N, C-alpha and C positions, 0 to 999 in steps of 0.2 A: 754227349753227340746223341743226334737223332739215328734210329734205326729204323729199318722197314720190315716189317712183320709179313708180307706177303710170301707166300709159296710158290708165287706163279712163275710155270717156267718159262714165260716169255720175259720175266725180269731176271735174265742170266748176263746180261751184258753181251752176249756171244751172237746178236743178230746184227749184222753190219748194214742190212738194209733199212733198220728201223733206229731212227735217230730220234725218238720221241721221250727215250729214257736214259739213265746212267750217265758216268763221267763225260765230259765234253770240254776238253781242254781250250778250245778257242769258239767261244760262241758267236762271235765278230765274224770270223772267216765261215761259220756254218750259215752265218746270214748273208754271205755274199760280199762283205767288205774286203779289200784289198790286205796283202799281208802286213803293211805299213800302218795300220790301224792302231788309233791309242789303245793302251792297255785297259783290262776291263778294270772299272772302279765300282766301290759298293761302299755300304755302311757297317761298321762292327759297333754294336751297342752294348756296352758293359752295364747291365743293370745293377751290378753292384756299387757304382759309384753315382745313379740317379738320384736327385733328391727331389722330383717332382715338382720342380718349378715352373713347368710347362712353357717354358721360353721357345723350346722347340714347336710346341703347338702355335703359338703365336706369331713366330717367324715364318712359319710355312704358310699361313692364312694371310698375314700381311704381303708377303713377297707374290704369292699367286693370285692375290685378290679373291679368295674362299669368302665365300657369305658366312655369316655367323649362324649356328645351329645349336639347339639344345642337346641333353643327354639321350634323347629319343630319335634324333636325326631331324628334326623339325625345323626348317630353315627360317633364318631371321627371327628366333625366339630365344631368349634368354631362360633358361630353367636348370636347376639342379635335379639330381636323380633322387635325392632324398636318402642316399644308402652310403653315398661316399663323398669324398673330395674331387672325385671325378665329375666334370661338368660335361664332357662331349659323349662319355659313354662308350664309344666304338669309332673303327674308322669308317666311313662313308663318302659319298661323293663330295662332300663339302669339308670334310675331316681327314687331311691326307697323312696327319701325324696325330697319333693319340696316346697320352700318358695313362696308363692303366696304374691304379691303386688298390694294392690286396693286403688287407689287413689281416693279420695271422696272430690267434692268440689262443692260451691254453689256461685250464683252471688252475688259480694257485691257491695256497693255504695262507690267507694273509688275516692279521688279527683285525676284527670289527669293531668299529666304535661302539661304545654303550651308553644308554641315556639314564641318568638319575633323576631322583625326585626334584621339583623345583626348590631352589633355594639351597641345595646341598653345596652348591661352589661358593657360596657366601663365605665371608670371614667373620670369625668372633662370633659364631651363632650360640656358644656355649654348650653344644653337644659334642661327645665323645666322637673322635675321628672313626669313620667305618674303613676296618681294614680292608674290605674287600674292594669297595669302590676306588680306593686310593691305589690298590695294587693293579686294578684294571687300567685308571688314568695311566699309571707309570709304564704299564705295557704298551698302551696308545702312543704315549710319548716317545718311548724307545722305538716303536716300530716308525713312526713318522721321521724321526731323526735319522734312522737307518736308511729310509727310502729317499729322503733328500741329500744324503750324503754322496758328492760327486763321484766318491771311489766305488759305493754300492751301485749307482747307477750304470758304471761302465760294465758290470757284470751283466746287464740285459743287452749288451750288445749282440745282435744276432749273427755276426760274421766272425768274431774273434773270442766272444765269451765261452768259458770252458767248464765253468761251474755248474751246480746241479740246480742254480737259481736263474741259469740264463735262457733266452728265446721265450720269456714269458708272454711277450709282446713285439710285434714287429711288423714294419711297412715293407711291403716288395713293390716298387716302381719300375715300369719299363716304359720307354718310348716305343710303341710298335708302329711299323709301317709295312708298305709293299714288299716283299722279299724280293723283288726282280730275279724271279728264279732263273737256274740255268735253263730248265725246260719249261715254259711257261704255256699252261693250259690255256689261258686266257688269249694269247698270242695264236695259239695252234687252231683254235675255233672261230676267230675273227673273219667274217666272210667279206668285209669290204678292204680291209686293210688299215683299217683305223688304229689299230695296235702293232705298233713296228720295235724291231729291235734296232737299238742306235749303235753308233760306232764306239761307245764305251761299255757297252754289253748289258745297258738298261732296258726295260719295256717302257715304253710311253703310248700314250692315248692321243690320237688326233680329235679332238672335240668336233671340229668341222667336217670329218670324215665320217664320225660315228652315226649309224644308221637307228640305235637305240632298240636293235634286235633282242640284245640281253643275253646272247649265247655265252659270253665271257664269264657273267656272273656266277652260275653253277660252276663253271668250268675251274674256277681258282680253289685251289684245296684248303686256302686259307681265310676263304671268306672276305677278301681285303676288296675286290672291286665292286663298285655300287652303281646305281643309277640314280640319277635325279629326277625327280618326282614330275617337274614341271614338263620336260620334253622327251625323258627316257634315255638320254646320253649318258653313259658312264664315264668316270672319272677317278683318278688315283694318283697316288705319286709318281712324279716324274721325275724323280731324283735331281729336281733343278736342272733340267736338260739345258735351258737357256743360259744357266748362270754357267754349267760345265763348258759351254762351246765359247765363252768368253774367260775361261781359265779361273773361274771363281768355285769355291765350295758351296755345296747346297745351304740352303739358308738357314736350315735347322742345325747342321754341324757347327755353323759358324756363330751360332746365338747359343750354343750349350755351354754353360758355365763350368761342369765339371770335367769336360772331355767324355761324357758317357757317350755321347754319340760322335764316333770317329769315322772319319770319311778318307779315301785313300784307293791307291793299288789294291785290288782283292787279294793278292797274293802276299803282300806285306799286312795287310790288316790281319789275314789268317795266322800268318806267323807269331803276330802281337798278340792275337787272342790266345793262342797255344801257350804263349810264355804267361800270360795273366792267368789262364788257368791253371796251369802248374804252380804259380805264385800262392792261389788262394786255396788248392789244393794242400799246400805246405803249411799254411796257417791253421788247417784244421777245418776248412769248410769243405766239408766232404759232399754236400748237396750241390755245389759248383756244378754246372755243365754247360758245353756249348751247343747252340740249338741253330741248325742250318748251316753249319761248318762241314759236314760231310760230304762229300761229292758221290758218295754211294747211297746216298738216301732217295727217297722217292720222286725228288724234283732235280737230282743231279747236282746238290747244292744250291744255296740262295748267294745272290749278290748281296743281301741285307740279312745278316746273321746276329746272334745274340749270344752273350753270356748269362745264364739265368741261375738262381740260387735256390730254385726247388724244381720240380715237375713241369713240363709245358702247360699241362692242363690247368695249373693252377694260374697261369698268366693268360687263360683263355686261348690256347694255341695247341693245333691238333698234334698229337706224340707222333704219329706217323705220317705226315703228309705225302701224298702220292699224286702224281700230275696225272689228271683225268682221261688225258687222251693217250697214256701209255700204252694199254691194249688194245688199241684203233687197228692194227696191221693183224693182231690174231682173231679180232672180232671179224675184221672183212672177210678174213680167209674163212672161218668158220661160216659167216654167211653166203660166201661162195660154194662152199662145199654142201650147205643145206640146199640151195638154189639147185646146183647140180644134180643133187640126189632127188628133188622133186621131177625137174626136167626128166631125168631117166625114167621114173616111175611113170609120168604120163607117156613117154615114148614108147614105153613098154607096154601099156594099156591098148595104145592104138596098135602096136604090131599084133598083140592078141586079138582083138577084134578082126583084124585083117584075114587071120588063121581061120 
């Protein structure tokens, strides 16, 4: 789970006048919805079963009529990064779901093939057999047979392999998306109301109201929200708000063939994630962890959280995300105190002059 390393006294959770941080049991009620509002929904993304098929990316673009873009975010252009099978590169205003491909490997001591003189592999040369080259060839054949053996290949499984030869190479895949934070910095700083909290507890951008100020872009601790270059308006995942209002699942979760992306009641998803983590730990996957699950983290917990198989930084996620508006009350108090001090000093100067 994520933890927050900040030692700020403002982050104690004991300030009833500051609702910009800490646990928030009912985000919809906090946003003004009646008590009979729907349950909060979200995503639980289990990266341990993600196969990198990108069905979620395609479904998201198809349903939301998002334009094509390349790995650098250039619109209406096809292009690979040259570094990975990842052809989108990052979340952007035109890519609301992004499947990250992370290849991990380590050096191993494998037998290398040797090259003999031309003609040495011909039969009936009349020359005596070379015991050195024959021995090398036998070693190579043995190594190839071992690697091609299905039982030997199973030892390379990154999640269940226990032998000394496991984890030589593995792919970590994760479908990233907006986190729909409990305390959303983007929502806090929006001056036009283009960003709003829905009755389902999600955060949505209204493109027709956005004025392109861009305040929300640096306010997101995850770097999710992005501006389109042509008109400056921001866009991000809406958790398929239009589908939710019709009782349908989001397009990405519907298209996922392995149920890596799970949608539903957030409380139920959290319980399911806790059980899944316990199962993986019991199977020896000590690196497994939940990211965005902890309501005491810097954003009050996320509406879209993940089960990861390595450190968050490996997936390009911040280890300790903190809502950027968390310290606004203490900052305003400090600013007010400073202003009062200046006014007092000026007043004292005038009083001194009169004397």
